[in-house]
C-alpha positions in Angstrom: -45.6 36.9 2.6 -42.8 35.3 0.6 -40.4 35.2 3.6 -43.1 33.8 5.7 -43.7 31.0 3.2 -40.0 30.2 3.0 -39.8 30.0 6.8 -43.0 27.8 6.9 -41.5 25.5 4.3 -38.3 25.1 6.3 -40.3 24.5 9.4 -42.5 21.9 7.6 -39.4 20.1 6.5 -38.2 19.7 10.1 -41.7 18.6 11.2 -41.9 16.0 8.4 -38.5 14.6 9.1 -39.4 14.3 12.8 -42.6 12.6 12.1 -40.9 10.3 9.6 -38.4 9.3 12.4 -41.2 8.5 14.7 -43.0 6.5 12.1 -39.9 4.5 11.3 -39.2 3.8 15.0 -42.8 2.6 15.4 -42.6 0.3 12.4 -39.2 -1.1 13.4 -40.4 -1.6 16.9 -43.5 -3.5 15.7 -41.4 -5.8 13.6 -39.0 -6.3 16.4 -41.9 -7.2 18.8 -43.5 -9.4 16.2 -40.4 -11.5 15.6 -38.9 -10.9 19.0 -35.7 -9.5 17.6 -34.2 -6.2 18.7 -31.5 -6.6 16.0 -34.2 -6.9 13.3 -35.9 -3.7 14.5 -32.6 -1.9 14.4 -31.8 -2.9 10.8 -35.3 -2.1 9.6 -34.9 1.4 11.0 -31.4 1.8 9.5 -32.6 0.5 6.2 -35.5 2.9 6.0 -33.2 5.8 6.8 -30.8 4.8 4.1 -33.6 4.4 1.6 -35.0 7.9 2.4 -31.5 9.5 2.1 -30.8 7.8 -1.2 -34.2 8.8 -2.6 -33.8 12.4 -1.3 -30.4 13.0 -2.9 -31.2 11.3 -6.2 -34.9 12.1 -6.6 -34.1 15.0 -9.1 -32.0 12.8 -11.4 -34.5 9.9 -11.3 -37.3 12.3 -12.1 -35.4 13.7 -15.2 -34.8 10.1 -16.3 -38.4 9.1 -16.0 -39.4 12.1 -18.1 -36.7 11.4 -20.7 -35.2 14.9 -20.1 -32.1 15.9 -21.9 -29.7 18.3 -20.0 -28.9 21.4 -22.0 -25.7 23.5 -22.2 -25.7 27.2 -22.9 -24.8 26.6 -26.5 -27.7 24.2 -27.1 -30.4 26.9 -26.4 -28.7 30.3 -25.7 -31.9 32.3 -25.5 -33.5 30.0 -22.9 -30.3 30.1 -20.8 -30.1 33.9 -21.0 -33.7 34.2 -19.9 -33.1 31.8 -16.9 -29.9 33.5 -15.9 -31.6 36.9 -15.9 -34.4 35.6 -13.7 -31.9 33.9 -11.4 -30.0 37.2 -10.9 -33.3 39.0 -10.2 -34.3 36.3 -7.7 -30.8 36.0 -6.1 -30.7 32.3 -7.0 -27.8 30.2 -8.3 -28.2 29.0 -11.9 -30.1 25.6 -12.0 -29.4 22.7 -14.3 -31.6 23.1 -17.4 -33.3 20.2 -19.1 -35.5 19.8 -22.2 -38.3 17.3 -22.6 -39.3 16.5 -26.2 -43.1 16.4 -26.1 -46.0 18.5 -27.5 -47.4 19.0 -24.1 -46.7 22.5 -22.9 -45.3 22.2 -19.5 -42.4 22.8 -17.1 -41.3 21.9 -13.6 -38.5 22.5 -11.1 -37.1 20.1 -8.6 -34.1 19.8 -6.2 -33.5 19.5 -2.5 -32.5 23.2 -2.2 -31.7 26.2 -4.4 -28.0 25.1 -4.8 -29.1 21.7 -6.2 -32.0 22.8 -8.3 -33.0 21.7 -11.8 -35.6 23.1 -14.2 -37.1 21.3 -17.2 -39.2 22.7 -20.0 -40.9 20.9 -22.8 -40.6 21.6 -26.5 -44.4 22.2 -26.6 -44.0 25.0 -24.1 -41.2 26.6 -26.1 -43.3 26.4 -29.3 -46.5 27.7 -27.7 -45.3 30.7 -25.6 -44.2 34.1 -26.5 -41.0 35.3 -24.8 -42.8 37.2 -21.9 -45.1 34.2 -21.4 -42.3 31.8 -21.2 -40.5 34.1 -18.8 -43.5 34.1 -16.6 -43.7 30.2 -16.5 -40.0 29.9 -15.8 -40.4 32.6 -13.1 -43.1 30.5 -11.5 -40.8 27.5 -11.4 -37.9 29.4 -10.0 -40.2 30.8 -7.3 -40.9 27.2 -6.2 -37.1 26.9 -5.8 -36.7 30.1 -4.0 -39.6 29.4 -1.6 -38.2 25.9 -0.9 -41.4 24.3 -2.3 -39.3 21.8 -4.2 -37.5 20.7 -1.0 -40.8 20.0 0.8 -42.3 18.3 -2.2 -39.2 16.1 -2.7 -39.2 15.0 1.0 -43.0 14.5 1.1 -42.9 12.4 -2.1 -40.0 10.3 -0.8 -41.8 9.6 2.4 -45.1 8.9 0.7 -43.3 6.4 -1.5 -41.8 4.7 1.6 -45.2 4.6 3.3 -46.7 3.1 0.1 -43.9 0.5 -0.1 -44.5 -0.4 3.6 -48.2 -0.9 3.0 -47.6 -3.2 0.1 -44.9 -5.0 2.0 -47.4 -5.8 4.8 -49.9 -7.0 2.2 -47.4 -9.3 0.6 -46.1 -10.5 3.9 -49.6 -11.3 5.2 -50.5 -13.1 2.0 -47.5 -15.2 2.1 -48.0 -16.1 5.8 -51.6 -17.1 5.1 -50.5 -19.3 2.2 -48.0 -21.2 4.4 -48.9 -24.8 5.1 -48.0 -26.8 8.2 -48.9 -30.2 9.4 -49.1 -28.9 13.0 -52.6 -27.5 13.5 -51.6 -24.9 16.0 -48.7 -23.6 13.9 -51.1 -23.3 11.0 -53.5 -21.2 13.1 -50.7 -19.0 14.3 -49.5 -18.2 10.7 -53.1 -17.6 9.6 -53.5 -15.1 12.4 -50.1 -13.4 11.6 -51.1 -13.3 7.9 -54.4 -11.7 8.7 -52.7 -9.1 10.9 -50.2 -8.3 8.1 -53.1 -7.9 5.6 -55.0 -5.7 8.0 -52.0 -3.4 8.7 -51.3 -3.1 5.0 -54.8 -2.3 4.1 -55.0 0.4 6.9 -51.8 2.0 5.6 -52.9 1.9 2.0 -56.6 2.7 2.3 -56.5 5.3 5.2 -53.0 6.6 5.9 -51.9 7.3 2.3 -55.1 9.1 1.2 -55.3 11.3 4.3 -51.7 12.4 4.0 -52.2 13.0 0.3 -55.3 15.2 0.8 -53.5 17.3 3.4 -50.5 17.7 1.1 -52.7 18.6 -1.9 -54.4 21.3 0.1 -51.1 22.8 1.0 -49.8 22.4 -2.6 -52.6 24.4 -4.1 -51.8 27.4 -2.0 -48.2 27.2 -3.1 -49.2 27.3 -6.7 -51.1 30.6 -6.1 -48.0 31.9 -4.3 -45.7 30.9 -7.1 -47.9 32.6 -9.7 -47.8 35.8 -7.6 -44.0 35.5 -7.0 -43.4 35.2 -10.7 -45.3 38.4 -11.4 -43.2 40.2 -8.8 -40.1 38.7 -10.3 -40.9 39.6 -14.0 -42.9 42.8 -13.2 -45.4 41.6 -15.9 -48.7 40.2 -14.7 -50.0 40.1 -18.3 -47.3 37.5 -19.3 -48.5 35.1 -16.6 -52.2 35.6 -17.3 -51.7 35.1 -21.1 -49.7 31.9 -20.5 -52.4 30.4 -18.3 -55.1 31.4 -20.8 -53.2 29.6 -23.6 -52.9 26.5 -21.5 -56.6 26.6 -20.8 -57.4 25.4 -24.3 -54.6 22.8 -24.5 -55.4 19.1 -24.0 -52.0 17.5 -24.3 -50.8 15.3 -21.4 -47.3 14.5 -20.3 -46.3 11.1 -21.7 -44.6 9.8 -18.5 -43.5 11.2 -15.1 -45.4 9.4 -12.4 -46.7 10.7 -9.1 -43.7 12.9 -8.2 -43.6 14.5 -11.7 -47.3 15.1 -11.6 -47.1 17.1 -8.4 -44.4 19.4 -9.8 -45.8 20.2 -13.2 -46.7 23.8 -14.0 -49.9 22.6 -15.6 -51.9 19.5 -15.0 -55.2 18.3 -16.6 -58.2 20.3 -15.6 -60.2 18.7 -12.8 -63.9 18.0 -13.5 -65.6 17.9 -10.1 -65.2 18.8 -6.4 -64.1 15.3 -5.7 -61.3 15.2 -8.3 -60.3 18.7 -7.2 -59.9 17.4 -3.6 -57.0 15.2 -4.9 -55.5 17.8 -7.2 -52.2 19.4 -6.5 -53.1 22.5 -8.5 -56.0 25.0 -8.6 -57.9 25.1 -11.8 -56.5 27.5 -14.5 -59.6 29.7 -14.2 -59.0 30.1 -10.5 -55.3 30.9 -11.0 -56.2 33.5 -13.6 -59.0 35.0 -11.5 -56.6 35.3 -8.5 -54.0 37.1 -10.6 -56.7 39.5 -12.0 -57.9 40.3 -8.6 -54.4 40.7 -7.1 -52.9 42.9 -9.8 -56.0 44.6 -11.3 -55.0 43.6 -14.8 -57.3 43.5 -17.7 -58.0 40.1 -19.3 
């Protein structure tokens, strides 16, 4: 099961990159056709590739900055480092960079484009709330995301979603500016009105249809990965009770992460509980009750 998930994630990465390339060719070609400039189309395509590469390689650092995460050394928190090192040895993973976020919200997340460039962050709230075996289970969950290449797929998907969003808002801004243009020539005015309307229409389609559909599909896939990471952590720690108790403790907590944004929200170990089927549709995580039930069923552990 685990090896199948890793292979699927690597395959999904290739598929996403291929679709991204097609999307960028289509957008660049549209701009080139609209302005009758092959050179413009080429530079738009090159610019989008450069943007995606920069965001891909620096996404982890940006995420840590957004969350005000402080990188730790082994002397700063030796017990935490020892726990992570032991789990990495058991999982055959290189040691990730370790960060601390000072907030009362009990949470953690892992990020990075691959296991050799992974980072893991824990909050002070999590360290204060969890017993050692519970903390080990949470960290095992995050390291499982790294081992299963979930973090790579999430990073790429988030970068591309950000690029799509930026493209949609660019079309809206371009269309608005074209419609605001004023010309004494009546025919020129009509042409710019039509181009502006076209820009607004394309922007609205991308923002109102393309982004939600891609997000819903991603969220459905993400929820399955959370179940898998919970189970992977249990296999790694050999202690289902630790994971179950950790989830039970979080069930009664109402703290929220102070910052983070969309990318951070998708990576958190715990997010705010969803209240209805509609909000659950847009949730990256199953409810805590469902995660606990799945573990109880899978490992026949007493609550």
